[in-house]
C-alpha positions as a printed NumPy array, in Angstrom:
array([[148.711, -52.756,  97.757],
       [146.994, -50.142,  95.493],
       [143.406, -50.941,  94.582],
       [141.527, -50.169,  91.317],
       [142.878, -49.468,  87.878],
       [146.518, -48.478,  87.555],
       [146.946, -44.757,  86.822],
       [148.531, -43.701,  83.57 ],
       [151.833, -41.929,  84.166],
       [151.507, -38.12 ,  84.04 ],
       [154.562, -36.003,  83.458],
       [154.443, -32.233,  83.232],
       [156.644, -30.315,  80.822],
       [158.253, -27.185,  82.231],
       [156.067, -24.881,  80.126],
       [152.855, -26.642,  81.176],
       [153.844, -26.543,  84.853],
       [154.523, -22.802,  84.693],
       [151.155, -22.164,  83.06 ],
       [149.332, -24.378,  85.578],
       [150.998, -22.596,  88.498],
       [149.86 , -19.258,  87.034],
       [146.278, -20.475,  86.648],
       [146.193, -22.026,  90.126],
       [147.148, -18.739,  91.837],
       [144.18 , -16.759,  90.589],
       [142.501, -15.384,  93.737],
       [139.059, -14.42 ,  92.35 ],
       [138.455, -15.1  ,  88.678],
       [138.332, -18.455,  86.811],
       [138.2  , -20.539,  89.984],
       [137.087, -23.612,  88.048],
       [140.242, -23.421,  85.937],
       [142.33 , -22.824,  89.075],
       [140.933, -26.013,  90.672],
       [141.704, -28.06 ,  87.57 ],
       [145.253, -26.708,  87.528],
       [145.827, -27.745,  91.155],
       [144.548, -31.233,  90.347],
       [147.018, -31.656,  87.484],
       [149.917, -30.21 ,  89.525],
       [149.334, -32.722,  92.328],
       [148.878, -35.513,  89.793],
       [152.214, -34.521,  88.257],
       [153.802, -34.954,  91.681],
       [152.704, -38.615,  91.608],
       [149.75 , -38.417,  94.027],
       [146.786, -40.723,  93.549],
       [143.28 , -39.565,  92.751],
       [142.089, -40.4  ,  96.255],
       [144.783, -38.32 ,  97.928],
       [144.248, -35.403,  95.542],
       [140.485, -35.453,  96.151],
       [141.063, -35.464,  99.906],
       [143.535, -32.565,  99.827],
       [141.418, -30.385,  97.522],
       [138.088, -31.335,  99.111],
       [136.53 , -32.495,  95.867],
       [135.173, -35.724,  94.421],
       [137.432, -38.555,  93.195],
       [135.639, -38.834,  89.847],
       [136.307, -35.102,  89.309],
       [140.024, -35.682,  89.739],
       [139.862, -38.657,  87.374],
       [137.989, -36.632,  84.75 ],
       [140.528, -33.787,  84.566],
       [143.497, -36.14 ,  84.703],
       [142.064, -37.951,  81.674],
       [141.302, -34.669,  79.865],
       [144.887, -33.462,  80.346],
       [146.363, -36.708,  79.124],
       [144.195, -36.546,  75.989],
       [144.389, -32.83 ,  75.078],
       [146.995, -31.173,  77.263],
       [146.291, -27.693,  78.587],
       [143.485, -27.183,  76.057],
       [141.62 , -30.076,  77.677],
       [141.316, -28.066,  80.912],
       [139.424, -25.23 ,  79.204],
       [135.628, -25.174,  78.919],
       [134.276, -26.852,  75.837],
       [131.833, -25.002,  73.555],
       [128.308, -25.063,  74.915],
       [125.608, -26.917,  72.959],
       [123.158, -24.959,  70.836],
       [123.346, -22.586,  67.909],
       [125.803, -19.73 ,  67.758],
       [124.476, -16.289,  68.745],
       [126.91 , -14.401,  66.539],
       [125.476, -12.539,  63.571],
       [127.637, -11.733,  60.6  ],
       [127.907,  -8.211,  59.221],
       [126.184,  -9.422,  56.073],
       [123.16 , -10.631,  58.087],
       [122.917,  -7.304,  59.921],
       [123.192,  -5.353,  56.642],
       [120.492,  -7.452,  55.025],
       [118.094,  -6.964,  57.919],
       [118.675,  -3.196,  57.956],
       [118.265,  -2.914,  54.18 ],
       [114.972,  -4.801,  54.16 ],
       [113.678,  -2.847,  57.171],
       [114.482,   0.581,  55.754],
       [113.934,   0.07 ,  52.039],
       [111.076,  -2.413,  51.657],
       [107.738,  -3.533,  53.076],
       [106.128,  -6.96 ,  53.058],
       [103.575,  -7.708,  50.362],
       [100.762,  -8.39 ,  52.825],
       [101.377,  -5.717,  55.482],
       [102.293,  -2.075,  55.96 ],
       [105.513,  -2.781,  57.863],
       [107.773,  -5.615,  58.914],
       [107.307,  -7.49 ,  62.167],
       [110.05 ,  -9.454,  63.886],
       [108.412, -12.742,  62.866],
       [107.761, -11.846,  59.227],
       [111.259, -10.464,  58.705],
       [112.827, -13.422,  60.526],
       [110.995, -15.776,  58.162],
       [112.203, -13.749,  55.169],
       [115.917, -13.685,  56.096],
       [116.122, -17.033,  57.881],
       [117.062, -15.702,  61.335],
       [115.3  , -15.951,  64.675],
       [112.86 , -13.219,  65.7  ],
       [115.075, -12.532,  68.74 ],
       [117.968, -11.767,  66.392],
       [115.767,  -9.348,  64.438],
       [114.702,  -7.703,  67.691],
       [118.314,  -7.28 ,  68.827],
       [119.309,  -5.695,  65.517],
       [116.37 ,  -3.289,  65.584],
       [117.1  ,  -2.397,  69.182],
       [120.785,  -1.774,  68.444],
       [119.903,   0.652,  65.617],
       [116.836,   2.203,  67.341],
       [114.421,   0.984,  64.684],
       [110.697,   0.627,  65.376],
       [108.789,  -0.105,  62.131],
       [105.476,  -0.38 ,  64.007],
       [105.641,   3.235,  65.205],
       [104.67 ,   6.314,  63.23 ],
       [104.61 ,   9.989,  64.176],
       [102.892,  12.868,  62.396],
       [104.07 ,  16.361,  61.542],
       [102.551,  19.46 ,  59.998],
       [104.282,  22.359,  58.308],
       [102.63 ,  25.742,  58.596],
       [102.131,  27.562,  55.298],
       [101.164,  30.845,  56.962],
       [103.022,  33.67 ,  55.116],
       [103.22 ,  35.619,  58.407],
       [104.453,  32.637,  60.423],
       [107.633,  34.302,  61.73 ],
       [105.884,  37.545,  62.624],
       [103.139,  35.755,  64.543],
       [105.603,  33.547,  66.4  ],
       [107.645,  36.56 ,  67.47 ],
       [104.481,  38.348,  68.563],
       [103.191,  35.49 ,  70.731],
       [106.562,  34.475,  72.162],
       [107.161,  38.128,  72.989],
       [103.921,  38.153,  75.009],
       [105.095,  35.085,  76.926],
       [108.583,  36.373,  77.691],
       [107.914,  40.113,  78.104],
       [104.197,  40.831,  78.639],
       [103.097,  44.487,  78.447],
       [102.792,  46.489,  81.638],
       [ 99.337,  46.845,  83.185],
       [ 98.024,  44.072,  80.976],
       [ 96.882,  40.479,  81.36 ],
       [ 97.902,  37.815,  78.813],
       [ 95.407,  34.973,  78.451],
       [ 95.652,  31.851,  76.287],
       [ 92.139,  30.964,  75.12 ],
       [ 91.084,  27.606,  73.736],
       [ 87.977,  25.431,  73.43 ],
       [ 87.331,  21.737,  73.747],
       [ 84.037,  20.728,  72.197],
       [ 81.911,  17.588,  72.368],
       [ 82.912,  16.575,  75.902],
       [ 80.661,  13.747,  77.019],
       [ 79.022,  14.077,  80.43 ],
       [ 79.044,  10.459,  81.595],
       [ 77.818,   8.994,  84.837],
       [ 78.907,   5.458,  85.755],
       [ 76.218,   2.956,  86.685],
       [ 77.826,   2.407,  90.115],
       [ 80.032,   4.524,  92.376],
       [ 83.769,   4.392,  91.769],
       [ 85.835,   2.087,  93.951],
       [ 88.673,   4.323,  95.162],
       [ 92.347,   3.561,  94.839],
       [ 94.09 ,   1.911,  97.791],
       [ 97.496,   0.3  ,  98.391],
       [ 97.917,  -2.55 ,  95.913],
       [ 94.664,  -1.741,  94.07 ],
       [ 94.051,   0.806,  91.32 ],
       [ 90.822,   2.781,  90.996],
       [ 88.006,   0.721,  89.502],
       [ 84.876,   1.755,  87.653],
       [ 82.081,  -0.001,  85.812],
       [ 82.362,  -0.36 ,  82.053],
       [ 78.787,   0.838,  81.459],
       [ 77.585,   4.373,  81.948],
       [ 74.659,   6.737,  81.437],
       [ 75.004,   9.609,  78.985],
       [ 73.981,  13.124,  79.991],
       [ 74.628,  14.794,  76.671],
       [ 77.714,  16.7  ,  75.575],
       [ 79.157,  20.054,  76.49 ],
       [ 81.845,  22.413,  75.231],
       [ 84.585,  23.772,  77.454],
       [ 85.856,  27.335,  77.016],
       [ 89.009,  28.084,  79.002],
       [ 91.483,  30.933,  79.401],
       [ 94.886,  30.36 ,  81.006],
       [ 96.693,  33.284,  82.597],
       [100.286,  32.826,  81.439],
       [102.006,  34.357,  84.472],
       [100.202,  32.718,  87.391],
       [ 98.508,  29.73 ,  85.73 ],
       [ 95.059,  30.84 ,  86.935],
       [ 92.12 ,  29.554,  84.89 ],
       [ 88.911,  31.157,  83.743],
       [ 86.582,  28.452,  82.476],
       [ 83.033,  28.073,  81.286],
       [ 81.003,  25.26 ,  79.788],
       [ 78.345,  25.7  ,  77.131],
       [ 76.01 ,  23.257,  75.453],
       [ 77.046,  24.413,  71.976],
       [ 80.171,  25.796,  70.343],
       [ 79.229,  28.879,  68.287],
       [ 80.23 ,  32.518,  68.146],
       [ 77.325,  33.297,  70.501],
       [ 78.807,  31.058,  73.174],
       [ 82.291,  32.447,  72.535],
       [ 81.001,  35.995,  72.987],
       [ 79.415,  34.925,  76.268],
       [ 82.794,  33.569,  77.356],
       [ 84.394,  36.9  ,  76.468],
       [ 81.841,  38.549,  78.752],
       [ 82.96 ,  36.186,  81.525],
       [ 86.596,  37.155,  80.961],
       [ 85.686,  40.835,  81.046],
       [ 83.894,  40.427,  84.37 ],
       [ 86.859,  38.663,  85.992],
       [ 89.641,  40.995,  84.837],
       [ 90.044,  44.358,  86.609],
       [ 88.927,  47.214,  84.339],
       [ 92.26 ,  49.061,  84.552],
       [ 94.116,  46.19 ,  82.811],
       [ 94.386,  45.603,  79.089],
       [ 93.605,  42.064,  77.94 ],
       [ 95.713,  40.246,  75.361],
       [ 94.09 ,  37.049,  74.081],
       [ 96.086,  34.365,  72.279],
       [ 93.768,  32.244,  70.119],
       [ 93.817,  29.841,  67.213],
       [ 92.152,  30.485,  63.861],
       [ 88.817,  28.808,  64.616],
       [ 85.922,  30.383,  62.712],
       [ 83.932,  31.383,  65.816],
       [ 86.727,  33.826,  66.758],
       [ 86.361,  35.922,  63.601],
       [ 82.626,  36.33 ,  62.994],
       [ 80.948,  39.717,  62.618],
       [ 79.362,  39.29 ,  66.057],
       [ 82.797,  39.007,  67.673],
       [ 84.264,  41.874,  65.653],
       [ 81.411,  44.184,  66.692],
       [ 81.861,  43.141,  70.346],
       [ 85.609,  43.849,  70.217],
       [ 85.127,  47.205,  68.49 ],
       [ 83.3  ,  48.441,  71.614],
       [ 86.035,  47.228,  73.972],
       [ 89.399,  48.673,  72.957],
       [ 91.248,  47.096,  75.898],
       [ 90.885,  43.658,  74.228],
       [ 93.731,  42.712,  71.859],
       [ 93.635,  39.448,  69.885],
       [ 96.762,  37.584,  68.784],
       [ 96.149,  34.648,  66.442],
       [ 98.537,  31.727,  66.189],
       [ 99.875,  30.871,  62.715],
       [ 97.886,  28.471,  60.591],
       [ 98.492,  24.843,  61.643],
       [100.526,  26.026,  64.642],
       [ 98.095,  25.99 ,  67.545],
       [100.915,  24.443,  69.639],
       [102.006,  28.023,  70.31 ],
       [ 98.918,  28.383,  72.481],
       [ 99.841,  27.287,  76.012],
       [ 96.235,  26.406,  76.726],
       [ 96.161,  23.994,  73.781],
       [ 99.43 ,  22.431,  74.943],
       [ 98.057,  21.964,  78.43 ],
       [ 94.966,  20.26 ,  77.076],
       [ 97.17 ,  17.984,  74.947],
       [ 99.734,  17.12 ,  77.635],
       [ 97.404,  16.767,  80.605],
       [ 94.158,  16.168,  78.752],
       [ 93.127,  13.151,  80.779],
       [ 93.592,  14.921,  84.093],
       [ 92.058,  18.247,  83.056],
       [ 89.091,  16.784,  81.211],
       [ 88.646,  14.274,  84.027],
       [ 88.342,  17.123,  86.528],
       [ 85.786,  18.887,  84.357],
       [ 83.874,  15.672,  83.771],
       [ 83.789,  15.144,  87.498],
       [ 82.283,  18.598,  87.833],
       [ 79.839,  17.86 ,  85.04 ],
       [ 78.795,  14.567,  86.62 ],
       [ 78.038,  16.38 ,  89.852],
       [ 76.009,  18.976,  87.992],
       [ 74.568,  16.831,  85.205],
       [ 71.251,  16.1  ,  86.903],
       [ 70.866,  19.774,  87.853],
       [ 71.609,  20.825,  84.27 ],
       [ 69.079,  18.351,  82.915],
       [ 66.307,  19.571,  85.197],
       [ 66.989,  23.339,  85.124],
       [ 68.173,  25.939,  82.665],
       [ 71.542,  26.398,  84.413],
       [ 75.097,  26.328,  83.063],
       [ 78.055,  25.378,  85.28 ],
       [ 80.795,  27.978,  85.577],
       [ 84.284,  27.526,  86.991],
       [ 86.031,  30.868,  87.381],
       [ 89.529,  31.106,  88.849],
       [ 89.056,  27.852,  90.71 ],
       [ 85.539,  28.59 ,  92.082],
       [ 82.518,  26.691,  90.791],
       [ 78.959,  27.959,  90.686],
       [ 75.879,  27.887,  88.463],
       [ 74.363,  30.665,  86.422],
       [ 71.455,  30.752,  83.956],
       [ 72.423,  29.761,  80.405]])
């Protein structure tokens, strides 16, 4: 005698049986739907829930659930029901409104929209705002700067300097000259703790000041060799001294082409008189507001932390010597020494 509640009769139409057979034969995808289809096919053959559960190695209440769902809703009852929660679909009108407000307006109390402020304005979640901005590559919080050169000889100067880079004159040395002023010579209150696996370099937040210095540097465009010198001040007198250093380190049979920016110390009467006595020196000035043409300036901008860090390390090693004596540190073509200021 059968125990439990009597099972409601389940008959399968031909169309439903064909669809269930198709679903049940799926080898990889939609395995949950394939299991439900096998349950209904066996139930249509008149098997009990207990026998079906035993054959398919599943639970009896699972068989009962899908039998009931099929009897109530047919094949649609075997499909997954909509998940709880709000819909994640955004209408085209919502996307257009967000883009219009982002590109054509600003909030009354801020300079740009944030995800939270715009979400409050349009009635969407901040995650929806973030997804829209990300899809259209919008970043209201970011801002870049640009500068247009108004130099009337801009094209001529660019051709001149680029020509030196690509086709330097024979028996000549091309140097990119630049200065970095007001470099602080700092000494930490305790020795650095070096980097090791799993631990970055650590240093104390407090430091002792040893004044400031100015870095004069010349980059040889072909080999990347450096001629550098530090001075306590940044005037035409110090720049002329740096020109003397360049002259000493370049063989006398070579002409020297210097690429510089339009800083005032490069054009004083003192510098013009010095150049008039040395015809092998040729100066090439970058266009106004276009110092990016100077490779030395680009190197300071791109690798400023590393380069200045190396010089600061040198200054820290020499700072106490500089403070006690009248010496200036020199770094010429990779070799460091001290000479009287």
